[in-house]
C-alpha positions as CSV (number, residue, x, y, z in Angstrom):
1,M,-0.1,0.0,0.2
2,K,2.8,2.8,0.8
3,K,4.5,1.5,-1.9
4,G,1.4,2.5,-4.3
5,I,1.2,5.6,-2.4
6,L,4.6,6.8,-3.1
7,F,5.0,5.7,-6.6
8,I,1.3,7.7,-6.9
9,L,2.9,10.6,-5.5
10,I,6.1,10.5,-7.5
11,I,3.7,10.5,-11.1
12,F,2.2,13.2,-9.4
13,L,6.1,15.3,-8.9
14,L,6.9,14.7,-12.4
15,T,3.6,15.4,-13.8
16,T,3.7,18.8,-12.3
17,L,7.6,19.9,-12.7
18,T,7.3,18.2,-16.5
19,S,4.5,21.2,-16.5
20,W,5.9,23.6,-14.4
21,A,9.5,23.5,-16.8
22,Q,7.1,23.2,-20.3
23,P,9.3,26.2,-22.2
24,F,7.8,29.1,-23.6
25,V,8.5,29.2,-27.5
26,G,8.8,33.5,-28.6
27,C,6.5,34.2,-31.5
28,F,4.8,37.5,-32.9
29,T,3.8,39.0,-36.4
30,L,4.3,42.7,-37.7
31,D,1.4,44.4,-38.9
32,T,3.7,46.2,-41.3
33,K,7.7,45.7,-41.9
34,R,8.3,48.5,-44.0
35,G,6.8,52.1,-44.6
36,C,7.3,56.3,-44.6
37,A,7.9,58.0,-41.3
38,P,6.3,58.4,-39.1
39,L,5.6,54.5,-39.0
40,T,3.2,52.6,-36.4
41,V,3.7,48.9,-35.6
42,T,2.1,46.8,-33.9
43,I,2.7,43.3,-32.9
44,T,0.6,40.6,-32.6
45,N,1.7,37.8,-30.1
46,C,1.3,34.0,-31.5
47,S,3.6,32.5,-28.6
48,G,0.2,30.2,-27.1
49,D,-0.8,31.6,-23.8
50,P,-0.4,35.1,-23.5
51,T,-1.1,35.3,-20.0
52,A,1.0,32.5,-18.1
53,P,4.3,33.8,-19.3
54,V,5.6,37.6,-19.7
55,Y,6.1,39.4,-22.9
56,N,8.3,42.0,-23.5
57,Y,9.4,43.8,-26.6
58,D,11.8,45.7,-27.6
59,F,11.4,48.2,-30.2
60,V,14.6,50.5,-30.5
61,N,17.6,48.3,-30.1
62,K,18.1,49.3,-26.8
63,P,17.5,45.4,-24.7
64,T,17.2,47.6,-21.2
65,V,14.0,49.8,-22.5
66,T,11.9,47.1,-22.7
67,T,7.4,47.3,-23.0
68,N,4.7,45.2,-22.7
69,N,3.1,47.7,-24.9
70,P,2.6,45.9,-28.6
71,T,2.6,49.2,-30.2
72,H,5.3,51.3,-31.4
73,T,5.1,54.9,-33.7
74,Y,8.8,55.1,-35.6
75,T,9.8,58.9,-36.7
76,I,13.7,58.5,-37.7
77,P,14.3,56.4,-40.7
78,G,16.1,53.9,-40.3
79,K,16.3,49.9,-39.7
80,Y,15.5,48.3,-36.7
81,V,15.3,45.1,-34.7
82,I,12.1,44.4,-32.8
83,R,13.2,42.0,-30.3
84,Q,10.2,39.5,-28.0
85,T,11.0,38.3,-24.8
86,V,9.6,35.8,-23.0
87,N,9.9,35.0,-19.3
88,N,7.8,32.1,-18.1
89,G,7.4,33.4,-14.4
90,L,8.5,30.4,-12.8
91,N,10.8,30.3,-9.8
92,A,14.5,29.2,-10.6
93,P,15.4,26.7,-11.9
94,F,12.6,27.1,-14.8
95,N,12.4,30.7,-14.8
96,A,14.5,31.8,-18.3
97,L,14.2,34.4,-21.2
98,V,13.2,33.2,-24.5
99,F,14.3,35.6,-27.5
100,K,12.5,36.4,-31.1
101,D,13.9,38.4,-33.5
102,D,12.1,40.3,-36.2
103,S,12.8,43.7,-38.1
104,V,11.2,46.6,-39.8
105,E,12.5,49.3,-42.2
106,I,11.3,53.0,-41.8
107,L,12.0,54.8,-44.7
108,G,12.9,58.5,-45.3
109,K,11.8,61.1,-47.5
110,P,14.9,62.9,-49.2
111,L,14.7,65.4,-52.3
112,P,14.9,63.4,-55.3
113,T,17.7,63.9,-57.7
114,F,17.6,64.2,-61.0
115,N,18.7,66.6,-64.3
116,V,17.3,68.2,-67.5
117,E,19.3,69.0,-70.5
118,V,17.9,71.3,-73.0
119,C,18.2,70.6,-76.9
120,A,16.9,71.9,-80.0
121,A,13.5,72.0,-81.3
122,S,12.2,72.0,-78.0
123,L,13.3,68.9,-76.7
124,V,14.7,67.8,-73.5
125,H,16.2,64.9,-71.9
126,V,15.5,64.1,-68.4
127,R,17.9,61.8,-66.6
128,I,17.4,60.2,-62.9
129,T,20.7,60.4,-60.4
130,D,18.1,59.7,-57.4
131,T,19.0,56.1,-56.1
132,N,16.4,56.4,-52.8
133,Y,13.1,55.4,-53.8
134,D,11.6,52.1,-55.9
135,S,10.4,54.4,-58.4
136,Y,9.6,57.9,-59.6
137,T,7.0,59.9,-60.8
138,L,8.2,62.4,-63.8
139,D,6.0,65.1,-64.6
140,Y,7.0,67.1,-67.6
141,G,4.9,70.1,-67.0
142,D,2.4,70.2,-69.6
143,G,-0.1,67.5,-68.4
144,T,1.9,64.5,-69.5
145,I,3.1,62.7,-66.5
146,V,5.3,59.2,-66.5
147,T,7.0,56.5,-64.0
148,A,10.5,55.5,-64.4
149,A,13.1,53.6,-62.8
150,Q,16.2,54.3,-61.3
151,G,19.1,55.7,-63.3
152,A,15.9,56.5,-66.2
153,Y,17.3,58.6,-69.1
154,T,14.2,60.0,-71.1
155,T,13.4,62.0,-74.2
156,Y,10.6,64.6,-74.7
157,T,9.5,67.1,-77.1
158,Y,7.4,69.6,-76.2
159,A,4.9,70.9,-78.4
160,T,5.1,74.7,-77.2
161,N,8.5,77.0,-75.9
162,T,6.7,78.1,-73.2
163,P,8.6,77.9,-70.2
164,K,7.8,74.8,-68.1
165,V,8.3,73.4,-64.9
166,V,9.6,69.6,-64.5
167,S,9.2,67.7,-61.8
168,I,10.0,64.5,-60.3
169,T,8.1,62.4,-57.4
170,G,10.0,59.4,-55.5
171,N,8.1,56.6,-54.8
172,Y,8.3,53.8,-52.6
173,V,6.5,50.6,-52.9
174,Q,4.6,51.2,-49.4
175,C,4.2,54.9,-49.6
176,S,5.4,58.0,-51.4
177,G,7.8,60.5,-51.0
178,I,8.3,64.0,-51.9
179,T,8.9,66.1,-54.9
180,A,11.6,68.0,-56.6
181,T,11.4,70.6,-59.2
182,K,13.5,72.2,-62.1
183,N,12.7,75.7,-64.1
184,I,13.3,75.1,-67.8
185,T,13.2,77.5,-70.7
186,L,13.1,75.9,-74.0
187,I,14.9,76.7,-77.2
188,T,14.5,76.2,-81.2
189,T,18.3,76.0,-82.5
190,L,21.3,75.6,-80.5
191,T,23.3,78.3,-79.3
192,T,27.3,78.3,-80.4
193,P,29.5,77.7,-77.5
194,D,31.8,80.6,-76.5
195,I,35.1,79.4,-74.9
196,I,36.6,82.4,-72.9
197,D,40.3,80.3,-72.4
198,L,41.9,78.0,-72.3
199,T,44.9,77.5,-69.5
200,V,47.9,75.1,-68.4
201,T,47.4,74.6,-64.5
202,N,49.9,71.9,-64.5
203,Q,52.3,71.3,-66.9
204,S,53.7,67.7,-67.1
205,N,54.2,64.9,-70.0
206,S,52.0,62.5,-67.8
207,T,50.1,64.4,-65.4
208,G,49.1,67.6,-67.3
209,T,46.4,69.4,-66.6
210,L,44.3,72.2,-68.5
211,R,41.4,74.1,-67.6
212,I,38.4,75.3,-69.9
213,N,36.4,78.3,-69.6
214,Y,33.7,79.1,-71.3
215,N,30.0,80.7,-71.2
216,G,27.5,78.3,-69.8
217,I,23.9,78.3,-70.2
218,A,21.8,76.8,-67.7
219,N,20.3,73.0,-68.0
220,R,22.5,72.8,-71.5
221,L,24.1,69.9,-72.0
222,Y,28.3,70.7,-73.4
223,K,30.4,67.7,-75.1
224,I,34.0,68.6,-75.2
225,D,36.4,66.7,-77.5
226,Y,40.1,67.0,-77.7
227,K,42.5,66.5,-80.6
228,V,46.7,66.0,-80.2
229,N,48.4,68.3,-83.0
230,N,46.9,67.5,-86.0
231,G,44.7,64.1,-85.4
232,A,41.2,63.7,-85.4
233,Y,38.7,65.1,-82.5
234,L,38.1,62.6,-79.8
235,P,35.6,62.5,-77.1
236,Y,36.5,63.4,-73.6
237,D,33.5,64.4,-71.6
238,T,30.3,65.6,-71.1
239,I,28.8,68.4,-69.1
240,T,25.6,69.6,-67.9
241,S,25.6,73.3,-66.6
242,T,24.0,74.2,-63.7
243,T,23.4,77.5,-64.0
244,T,24.1,80.4,-66.4
245,G,27.2,82.0,-66.9
246,T,30.9,81.2,-66.8
247,Q,31.8,77.5,-66.5
248,N,34.8,75.1,-65.7
249,I,36.4,72.0,-66.9
250,E,39.1,70.3,-65.9
251,V,41.0,68.4,-68.7
252,N,43.6,66.0,-67.4
253,N,46.6,64.0,-68.6
């Protein structure tokens, strides 16, 4: 009889200890993982019983600053690791922290960069130099709006020669950024470039440098060629003037 009672007691204790020592697994999901600041992120706990253990969250990569609030609003762009800590709430040796990590990307809204090159016959080239956004909305300023990718180089001819405002808006898949604009004056014919002077700034057989000063016109694309003695002209570089007035370019070697 005593042996039977002892056996039952041992089974009861083992069962109780097993239930006490049952580990909790970290598990959570995010309602969003990428978006523009300010962005509010809400966590859904999927770890099982949400009442038995203690669940805390580190939203800003500071393990000592945790909260049991499952919602956080990010205002500063960057990539953040969100950590869930699970404490089973039992006394030693069964109390332990279990970690679960996930990440979220908060996107900024920098001003997109682009160049406009004005050509003859009311034609323009638009080159997107920005690399921050997933795609871009290009507005030529006359009612024509197209979608463009990073590095796009587009050609467009206007029906009239009135001044235009060309704009670029950066877009993410999840949200839109901001818009940059350029005022342009269209032309029907090209103006002959005016070289002011050509100066040797460093005289050397292998690393010599020349400086070309010329009168530039804003948003005009200039092509620089050179020739040695009586040889053929060779291409050296192209440059788009950002302002109207004296411009310069260094010719190396």
